[in-house]
PyMOL Python script that loads the backbone (N, CA, C, O; Angstrom):
from pymol import cmd

cmd.read_pdbstr("""\
ATOM      1  N   MET A   1     120.582 113.429  94.317  1.00  0.00           N
ATOM      2  CA  MET A   1     120.238 113.024  93.169  1.00  0.00           C
ATOM      3  C   MET A   1     121.691 111.506  93.468  1.00  0.00           C
ATOM      4  O   MET A   1     122.888 111.550  93.752  1.00  0.00           O
ATOM      5  N   GLN A   2     120.876 110.563  93.248  1.00  0.00           N
ATOM      6  CA  GLN A   2     122.158 109.176  92.590  1.00  0.00           C
ATOM      7  C   GLN A   2     122.725 108.973  91.848  1.00  0.00           C
ATOM      8  O   GLN A   2     122.186 108.861  90.747  1.00  0.00           O
ATOM      9  N   LYS A   3     123.969 108.819  91.951  1.00  0.00           N
ATOM     10  CA  LYS A   3     124.718 109.415  90.476  1.00  0.00           C
ATOM     11  C   LYS A   3     124.772 107.699  89.952  1.00  0.00           C
ATOM     12  O   LYS A   3     124.307 107.091  90.916  1.00  0.00           O
ATOM     13  N   TYR A   4     125.104 106.758  88.946  1.00  0.00           N
ATOM     14  CA  TYR A   4     124.879 105.853  88.930  1.00  0.00           C
ATOM     15  C   TYR A   4     126.539 106.145  87.380  1.00  0.00           C
ATOM     16  O   TYR A   4     126.718 107.083  86.603  1.00  0.00           O
ATOM     17  N   SER A   5     127.316 104.895  87.589  1.00  0.00           N
ATOM     18  CA  SER A   5     128.177 105.409  86.261  1.00  0.00           C
ATOM     19  C   SER A   5     127.188 104.272  85.475  1.00  0.00           C
ATOM     20  O   SER A   5     125.970 104.191  85.636  1.00  0.00           O
ATOM     21  N   ASN A   6     128.258 103.156  84.316  1.00  0.00           N
ATOM     22  CA  ASN A   6     127.986 103.206  82.722  1.00  0.00           C
ATOM     23  C   ASN A   6     128.047 101.331  83.392  1.00  0.00           C
ATOM     24  O   ASN A   6     127.987 100.366  82.630  1.00  0.00           O
ATOM     25  N   ASP A   7     128.182 101.208  85.041  1.00  0.00           N
ATOM     26  CA  ASP A   7     128.581 100.079  85.387  1.00  0.00           C
ATOM     27  C   ASP A   7     127.572  98.627  85.159  1.00  0.00           C
ATOM     28  O   ASP A   7     126.547  98.686  85.838  1.00  0.00           O
ATOM     29  N   PRO A   8     127.700  97.421  84.362  1.00  0.00           N
ATOM     30  CA  PRO A   8     126.013  96.756  84.074  1.00  0.00           C
ATOM     31  C   PRO A   8     125.766  97.022  85.286  1.00  0.00           C
ATOM     32  O   PRO A   8     124.802  97.772  85.438  1.00  0.00           O
ATOM     33  N   GLU A   9     126.387  96.616  86.391  1.00  0.00           N
ATOM     34  CA  GLU A   9     125.374  96.172  87.798  1.00  0.00           C
ATOM     35  C   GLU A   9     124.335  97.469  88.415  1.00  0.00           C
ATOM     36  O   GLU A   9     123.935  97.362  89.574  1.00  0.00           O
ATOM     37  N   ASN A  10     123.946  98.636  87.615  1.00  0.00           N
ATOM     38  CA  ASN A  10     123.147  99.105  87.786  1.00  0.00           C
ATOM     39  C   ASN A  10     122.337  98.820  87.164  1.00  0.00           C
ATOM     40  O   ASN A  10     121.315  99.274  87.678  1.00  0.00           O
ATOM     41  N   VAL A  11     122.033  98.097  85.948  1.00  0.00           N
ATOM     42  CA  VAL A  11     120.940  98.431  85.018  1.00  0.00           C
ATOM     43  C   VAL A  11     119.811  97.716  85.339  1.00  0.00           C
ATOM     44  O   VAL A  11     119.059  97.554  84.378  1.00  0.00           O
ATOM     45  N   PRO A  12     119.267  96.990  86.906  1.00  0.00           N
ATOM     46  CA  PRO A  12     118.710  96.237  87.386  1.00  0.00           C
ATOM     47  C   PRO A  12     118.331  97.044  88.370  1.00  0.00           C
ATOM     48  O   PRO A  12     117.215  96.731  88.784  1.00  0.00           O
ATOM     49  N   ARG A  13     118.987  98.307  89.126  1.00  0.00           N
ATOM     50  CA  ARG A  13     118.120  98.985  89.428  1.00  0.00           C
ATOM     51  C   ARG A  13     117.786 100.187  88.927  1.00  0.00           C
ATOM     52  O   ARG A  13     116.917 100.880  89.457  1.00  0.00           O
ATOM     53  N   LEU A  14     118.433 100.541  87.877  1.00  0.00           N
ATOM     54  CA  LEU A  14     117.680 101.910  87.009  1.00  0.00           C
ATOM     55  C   LEU A  14     117.167 101.551  86.386  1.00  0.00           C
ATOM     56  O   LEU A  14     116.884 102.535  85.703  1.00  0.00           O
ATOM     57  N   VAL A  15     116.373 100.171  85.655  1.00  0.00           N
ATOM     58  CA  VAL A  15     115.520  99.321  84.896  1.00  0.00           C
ATOM     59  C   VAL A  15     113.997  99.744  86.336  1.00  0.00           C
ATOM     60  O   VAL A  15     112.932 100.282  86.031  1.00  0.00           O
ATOM     61  N   ARG A  16     114.396  99.291  87.820  1.00  0.00           N
ATOM     62  CA  ARG A  16     113.829  99.892  88.622  1.00  0.00           C
ATOM     63  C   ARG A  16     112.879 100.750  89.472  1.00  0.00           C
ATOM     64  O   ARG A  16     111.826 101.004  90.056  1.00  0.00           O
ATOM     65  N   ALA A  17     114.432 101.042  88.952  1.00  0.00           N
ATOM     66  CA  ALA A  17     113.343 102.446  89.112  1.00  0.00           C
ATOM     67  C   ALA A  17     112.760 104.213  88.081  1.00  0.00           C
ATOM     68  O   ALA A  17     112.045 105.198  88.264  1.00  0.00           O
ATOM     69  N   TYR A  18     113.826 103.527  86.853  1.00  0.00           N
ATOM     70  CA  TYR A  18     112.374 103.928  86.020  1.00  0.00           C
ATOM     71  C   TYR A  18     111.387 103.386  85.978  1.00  0.00           C
ATOM     72  O   TYR A  18     110.342 103.934  85.626  1.00  0.00           O
ATOM     73  N   MET A  19     111.528 101.637  86.484  1.00  0.00           N
ATOM     74  CA  MET A  19     109.460 101.188  85.647  1.00  0.00           C
ATOM     75  C   MET A  19     107.877 101.551  87.332  1.00  0.00           C
ATOM     76  O   MET A  19     106.656 101.464  87.200  1.00  0.00           O
ATOM     77  N   ASN A  20     108.704 101.932  88.679  1.00  0.00           N
ATOM     78  CA  ASN A  20     108.744 102.598  89.471  1.00  0.00           C
ATOM     79  C   ASN A  20     107.918 104.463  89.353  1.00  0.00           C
ATOM     80  O   ASN A  20     106.881 104.896  89.855  1.00  0.00           O
ATOM     81  N   GLU A  21     108.936 105.112  88.494  1.00  0.00           N
ATOM     82  CA  GLU A  21     108.137 106.339  88.793  1.00  0.00           C
ATOM     83  C   GLU A  21     107.031 106.233  87.125  1.00  0.00           C
ATOM     84  O   GLU A  21     105.949 106.776  86.903  1.00  0.00           O
ATOM     85  N   TRP A  22     107.551 105.666  86.565  1.00  0.00           N
ATOM     86  CA  TRP A  22     106.332 105.018  85.094  1.00  0.00           C
ATOM     87  C   TRP A  22     105.376 104.956  86.005  1.00  0.00           C
ATOM     88  O   TRP A  22     104.685 105.967  86.129  1.00  0.00           O
ATOM     89  N   ASP A  23     104.985 103.382  87.163  1.00  0.00           N
ATOM     90  CA  ASP A  23     104.036 103.468  87.736  1.00  0.00           C
ATOM     91  C   ASP A  23     103.094 104.914  88.430  1.00  0.00           C
ATOM     92  O   ASP A  23     102.079 105.606  88.508  1.00  0.00           O
ATOM     93  N   PHE A  24     104.095 104.678  88.701  1.00  0.00           N
ATOM     94  CA  PHE A  24     103.850 106.492  89.370  1.00  0.00           C
ATOM     95  C   PHE A  24     103.028 106.848  89.160  1.00  0.00           C
ATOM     96  O   PHE A  24     101.864 106.978  89.539  1.00  0.00           O
ATOM     97  N   LEU A  25     104.021 107.159  88.075  1.00  0.00           N
ATOM     98  CA  LEU A  25     102.480 108.938  87.608  1.00  0.00           C
ATOM     99  C   LEU A  25     101.712 108.336  86.798  1.00  0.00           C
ATOM    100  O   LEU A  25     101.045 109.046  86.045  1.00  0.00           O
ATOM    101  N   GLY A  26     101.605 107.158  86.729  1.00  0.00           N
ATOM    102  CA  GLY A  26     100.116 106.699  85.976  1.00  0.00           C
ATOM    103  C   GLY A  26      99.921 106.150  84.363  1.00  0.00           C
ATOM    104  O   GLY A  26      99.007 105.458  83.915  1.00  0.00           O
ATOM    105  N   ALA A  27     101.189 106.749  83.614  1.00  0.00           N
ATOM    106  CA  ALA A  27     101.976 105.763  82.639  1.00  0.00           C
ATOM    107  C   ALA A  27     101.834 104.687  81.969  1.00  0.00           C
ATOM    108  O   ALA A  27     101.799 104.382  80.776  1.00  0.00           O
ATOM    109  N   SER A  28     101.744 104.070  83.140  1.00  0.00           N
ATOM    110  CA  SER A  28     101.862 102.388  82.291  1.00  0.00           C
ATOM    111  C   SER A  28      99.836 102.169  82.338  1.00  0.00           C
ATOM    112  O   SER A  28      99.429 101.087  81.912  1.00  0.00           O
ATOM    113  N   ALA A  29      99.080 102.894  82.693  1.00  0.00           N
ATOM    114  CA  ALA A  29      98.247 102.999  82.533  1.00  0.00           C
ATOM    115  C   ALA A  29      96.978 102.837  80.988  1.00  0.00           C
ATOM    116  O   ALA A  29      96.952 103.832  80.263  1.00  0.00           O
ATOM    117  N   THR A  30      96.370 102.068  80.729  1.00  0.00           N
ATOM    118  CA  THR A  30      95.333 102.428  79.486  1.00  0.00           C
ATOM    119  C   THR A  30      94.297 102.385  79.534  1.00  0.00           C
ATOM    120  O   THR A  30      93.428 101.744  80.124  1.00  0.00           O
ATOM    121  N   PRO A  31      94.469 103.930  78.129  1.00  0.00           N
ATOM    122  CA  PRO A  31      92.834 104.461  78.122  1.00  0.00           C
ATOM    123  C   PRO A  31      91.925 103.472  78.649  1.00  0.00           C
ATOM    124  O   PRO A  31      92.003 102.262  78.436  1.00  0.00           O
ATOM    125  N   ARG A  32      90.713 104.294  79.628  1.00  0.00           N
ATOM    126  CA  ARG A  32      89.552 103.439  80.172  1.00  0.00           C
ATOM    127  C   ARG A  32      88.658 102.811  78.871  1.00  0.00           C
ATOM    128  O   ARG A  32      88.132 101.701  78.943  1.00  0.00           O
ATOM    129  N   GLU A  33      88.515 104.109  77.082  1.00  0.00           N
ATOM    130  CA  GLU A  33      87.642 103.596  75.890  1.00  0.00           C
ATOM    131  C   GLU A  33      88.953 102.067  75.046  1.00  0.00           C
ATOM    132  O   GLU A  33      88.746 101.272  74.129  1.00  0.00           O
ATOM    133  N   ILE A  34      90.043 102.266  75.836  1.00  0.00           N
ATOM    134  CA  ILE A  34      90.670 100.832  75.320  1.00  0.00           C
ATOM    135  C   ILE A  34      90.532  99.764  76.052  1.00  0.00           C
ATOM    136  O   ILE A  34      90.258  98.707  75.484  1.00  0.00           O
ATOM    137  N   VAL A  35      90.684  99.803  77.399  1.00  0.00           N
ATOM    138  CA  VAL A  35      90.554  98.826  78.474  1.00  0.00           C
ATOM    139  C   VAL A  35      88.855  97.841  77.738  1.00  0.00           C
ATOM    140  O   VAL A  35      88.932  96.685  77.322  1.00  0.00           O
ATOM    141  N   GLU A  36      87.557  98.626  77.751  1.00  0.00           N
ATOM    142  CA  GLU A  36      86.281  98.762  77.431  1.00  0.00           C
ATOM    143  C   GLU A  36      86.305  97.635  76.210  1.00  0.00           C
ATOM    144  O   GLU A  36      85.877  96.481  76.192  1.00  0.00           O
ATOM    145  N   GLU A  37      86.934  98.381  75.262  1.00  0.00           N
ATOM    146  CA  GLU A  37      86.525  98.196  73.243  1.00  0.00           C
ATOM    147  C   GLU A  37      87.259  96.309  73.368  1.00  0.00           C
ATOM    148  O   GLU A  37      86.753  95.463  72.630  1.00  0.00           O
ATOM    149  N   GLN A  38      88.835  95.747  74.693  1.00  0.00           N
ATOM    150  CA  GLN A  38      89.161  94.920  74.574  1.00  0.00           C
ATOM    151  C   GLN A  38      88.163  93.905  75.726  1.00  0.00           C
ATOM    152  O   GLN A  38      88.021  92.691  75.579  1.00  0.00           O
ATOM    153  N   ARG A  39      87.589  94.658  76.776  1.00  0.00           N
ATOM    154  CA  ARG A  39      87.036  93.879  77.242  1.00  0.00           C
ATOM    155  C   ARG A  39      86.045  93.348  76.839  1.00  0.00           C
ATOM    156  O   ARG A  39      85.667  92.237  77.211  1.00  0.00           O
ATOM    157  N   GLU A  40      85.246  94.347  75.689  1.00  0.00           N
ATOM    158  CA  GLU A  40      84.080  93.531  74.971  1.00  0.00           C
ATOM    159  C   GLU A  40      84.490  92.451  74.076  1.00  0.00           C
ATOM    160  O   GLU A  40      83.939  91.351  74.110  1.00  0.00           O
ATOM    161  N   THR A  41      85.651  92.802  73.102  1.00  0.00           N
ATOM    162  CA  THR A  41      86.341  92.076  71.534  1.00  0.00           C
ATOM    163  C   THR A  41      86.723  90.900  72.538  1.00  0.00           C
ATOM    164  O   THR A  41      86.045  89.874  72.576  1.00  0.00           O
ATOM    165  N   LEU A  42      88.044  91.131  73.499  1.00  0.00           N
ATOM    166  CA  LEU A  42      88.649  90.000  74.078  1.00  0.00           C
ATOM    167  C   LEU A  42      88.080  88.673  75.087  1.00  0.00           C
ATOM    168  O   LEU A  42      88.746  87.645  75.208  1.00  0.00           O
ATOM    169  N   PHE A  43      86.966  88.846  75.664  1.00  0.00           N
ATOM    170  CA  PHE A  43      87.226  88.639  76.802  1.00  0.00           C
ATOM    171  C   PHE A  43      85.582  88.772  76.679  1.00  0.00           C
ATOM    172  O   PHE A  43      84.904  88.952  77.690  1.00  0.00           O
ATOM    173  N   LYS A  44      85.234  88.711  75.901  1.00  0.00           N
ATOM    174  CA  LYS A  44      83.412  88.661  75.811  1.00  0.00           C
ATOM    175  C   LYS A  44      82.542  87.731  76.261  1.00  0.00           C
ATOM    176  O   LYS A  44      82.470  86.975  75.292  1.00  0.00           O
ATOM    177  N   GLY A  45      81.638  87.169  77.332  1.00  0.00           N
ATOM    178  CA  GLY A  45      81.520  86.505  78.278  1.00  0.00           C
ATOM    179  C   GLY A  45      82.453  85.758  79.103  1.00  0.00           C
ATOM    180  O   GLY A  45      82.161  84.673  79.605  1.00  0.00           O
ATOM    181  N   ILE A  46      83.298  86.193  79.208  1.00  0.00           N
ATOM    182  CA  ILE A  46      83.799  85.943  80.933  1.00  0.00           C
ATOM    183  C   ILE A  46      83.820  87.099  81.460  1.00  0.00           C
ATOM    184  O   ILE A  46      83.803  88.239  80.996  1.00  0.00           O
ATOM    185  N   HIS A  47      83.889  86.366  83.214  1.00  0.00           N
ATOM    186  CA  HIS A  47      83.522  87.295  84.167  1.00  0.00           C
ATOM    187  C   HIS A  47      84.959  87.647  84.641  1.00  0.00           C
ATOM    188  O   HIS A  47      85.639  86.686  85.001  1.00  0.00           O
ATOM    189  N   LEU A  48      85.559  88.965  84.697  1.00  0.00           N
ATOM    190  CA  LEU A  48      86.379  88.614  84.676  1.00  0.00           C
ATOM    191  C   LEU A  48      86.398  89.053  86.730  1.00  0.00           C
ATOM    192  O   LEU A  48      85.804  90.007  87.232  1.00  0.00           O
ATOM    193  N   HIS A  49      87.332  87.919  87.562  1.00  0.00           N
ATOM    194  CA  HIS A  49      86.604  89.134  88.821  1.00  0.00           C
ATOM    195  C   HIS A  49      87.749  89.836  89.809  1.00  0.00           C
ATOM    196  O   HIS A  49      88.978  89.802  89.855  1.00  0.00           O
ATOM    197  N   THR A  50      87.010  90.294  90.347  1.00  0.00           N
ATOM    198  CA  THR A  50      87.935  91.978  91.244  1.00  0.00           C
ATOM    199  C   THR A  50      88.462  91.060  91.733  1.00  0.00           C
ATOM    200  O   THR A  50      88.426  89.837  91.597  1.00  0.00           O
ATOM    201  N   VAL A  51      89.488  92.475  92.938  1.00  0.00           N
ATOM    202  CA  VAL A  51      90.321  91.696  93.688  1.00  0.00           C
ATOM    203  C   VAL A  51      89.766  91.208  95.475  1.00  0.00           C
ATOM    204  O   VAL A  51      90.440  90.630  96.327  1.00  0.00           O
ATOM    205  N   LYS A  52      88.117  91.774  95.581  1.00  0.00           N
ATOM    206  CA  LYS A  52      87.626  91.369  96.500  1.00  0.00           C
ATOM    207  C   LYS A  52      86.627  90.140  96.204  1.00  0.00           C
ATOM    208  O   LYS A  52      85.942  89.591  97.067  1.00  0.00           O
ATOM    209  N   GLU A  53      86.665  89.735  94.568  1.00  0.00           N
ATOM    210  CA  GLU A  53      86.060  88.324  94.849  1.00  0.00           C
ATOM    211  C   GLU A  53      86.753  87.598  94.733  1.00  0.00           C
ATOM    212  O   GLU A  53      86.470  86.548  95.309  1.00  0.00           O
ATOM    213  N   LEU A  54      88.012  87.622  93.993  1.00  0.00           N
ATOM    214  CA  LEU A  54      89.361  86.653  94.331  1.00  0.00           C
ATOM    215  C   LEU A  54      88.892  86.219  95.925  1.00  0.00           C
ATOM    216  O   LEU A  54      88.446  85.134  96.296  1.00  0.00           O
ATOM    217  N   LEU A  55      89.166  87.522  96.775  1.00  0.00           N
ATOM    218  CA  LEU A  55      89.461  86.987  98.794  1.00  0.00           C
ATOM    219  C   LEU A  55      88.376  86.633  98.973  1.00  0.00           C
ATOM    220  O   LEU A  55      88.382  85.805  99.885  1.00  0.00           O
ATOM    221  N   ALA A  56      87.223  86.838  98.523  1.00  0.00           N
ATOM    222  CA  ALA A  56      86.143  85.818  99.019  1.00  0.00           C
ATOM    223  C   ALA A  56      86.282  85.083  98.732  1.00  0.00           C
ATOM    224  O   ALA A  56      86.621  84.673  99.842  1.00  0.00           O
ATOM    225  N   ILE A  57      86.442  83.770  97.795  1.00  0.00           N
ATOM    226  CA  ILE A  57      86.924  82.685  96.574  1.00  0.00           C
ATOM    227  C   ILE A  57      87.549  82.355  97.721  1.00  0.00           C
ATOM    228  O   ILE A  57      87.001  81.661  98.577  1.00  0.00           O
ATOM    229  N   ALA A  58      88.711  82.808  97.831  1.00  0.00           N
ATOM    230  CA  ALA A  58      89.759  81.829  98.753  1.00  0.00           C
ATOM    231  C   ALA A  58      89.754  81.428  99.976  1.00  0.00           C
ATOM    232  O   ALA A  58      90.243  80.364 100.357  1.00  0.00           O
ATOM    233  N   ASN A  59      88.846  82.780 101.120  1.00  0.00           N
ATOM    234  CA  ASN A  59      88.193  82.704 102.077  1.00  0.00           C
ATOM    235  C   ASN A  59      87.352  81.137 101.927  1.00  0.00           C
ATOM    236  O   ASN A  59      87.902  80.102 102.304  1.00  0.00           O
ATOM    237  N   GLU A  60      86.407  81.145 101.521  1.00  0.00           N
ATOM    238  CA  GLU A  60      85.352  79.905 101.004  1.00  0.00           C
ATOM    239  C   GLU A  60      86.093  79.082 100.973  1.00  0.00           C
ATOM    240  O   GLU A  60      86.117  78.839 102.180  1.00  0.00           O
ATOM    241  N   LYS A  61      86.877  78.296 100.482  1.00  0.00           N
ATOM    242  CA  LYS A  61      88.087  77.543 100.216  1.00  0.00           C
ATOM    243  C   LYS A  61      88.749  76.998 100.857  1.00  0.00           C
ATOM    244  O   LYS A  61      89.129  75.843 100.669  1.00  0.00           O
ATOM    245  N   GLY A  62      89.121  77.922 102.026  1.00  0.00           N
ATOM    246  CA  GLY A  62      90.154  77.870 102.905  1.00  0.00           C
ATOM    247  C   GLY A  62      91.691  77.816 103.016  1.00  0.00           C
ATOM    248  O   GLY A  62      92.471  77.303 103.818  1.00  0.00           O
ATOM    249  N   TYR A  63      91.851  78.761 101.571  1.00  0.00           N
ATOM    250  CA  TYR A  63      92.735  79.082 101.350  1.00  0.00           C
ATOM    251  C   TYR A  63      93.786  80.721 101.586  1.00  0.00           C
ATOM    252  O   TYR A  63      94.778  81.346 101.211  1.00  0.00           O
ATOM    253  N   ILE A  64      92.719  80.707 102.412  1.00  0.00           N
ATOM    254  CA  ILE A  64      93.160  82.194 103.065  1.00  0.00           C
ATOM    255  C   ILE A  64      92.192  82.518 104.820  1.00  0.00           C
ATOM    256  O   ILE A  64      92.387  83.558 105.449  1.00  0.00           O
TER     257      ILE A  64
END
""", "prot")
cmd.dss("prot")
cmd.show_as("cartoon", "prot")
cmd.util.cbc("prot")
cmd.orient("prot")
């Protein structure tokens, strides 16, 4: 186990480690029902591209 002192220079490393653990455990994932509700209320009529679609568009335009 890594031990850290109260040195302010450790703060960025601690925050990064905390966020990595948080993401890995899925704690940053919004519940599906909230996502679907917000998609309907906030983005109605807007097509949200998937990563696959974005890559296809970039390939067609010669960006990749």
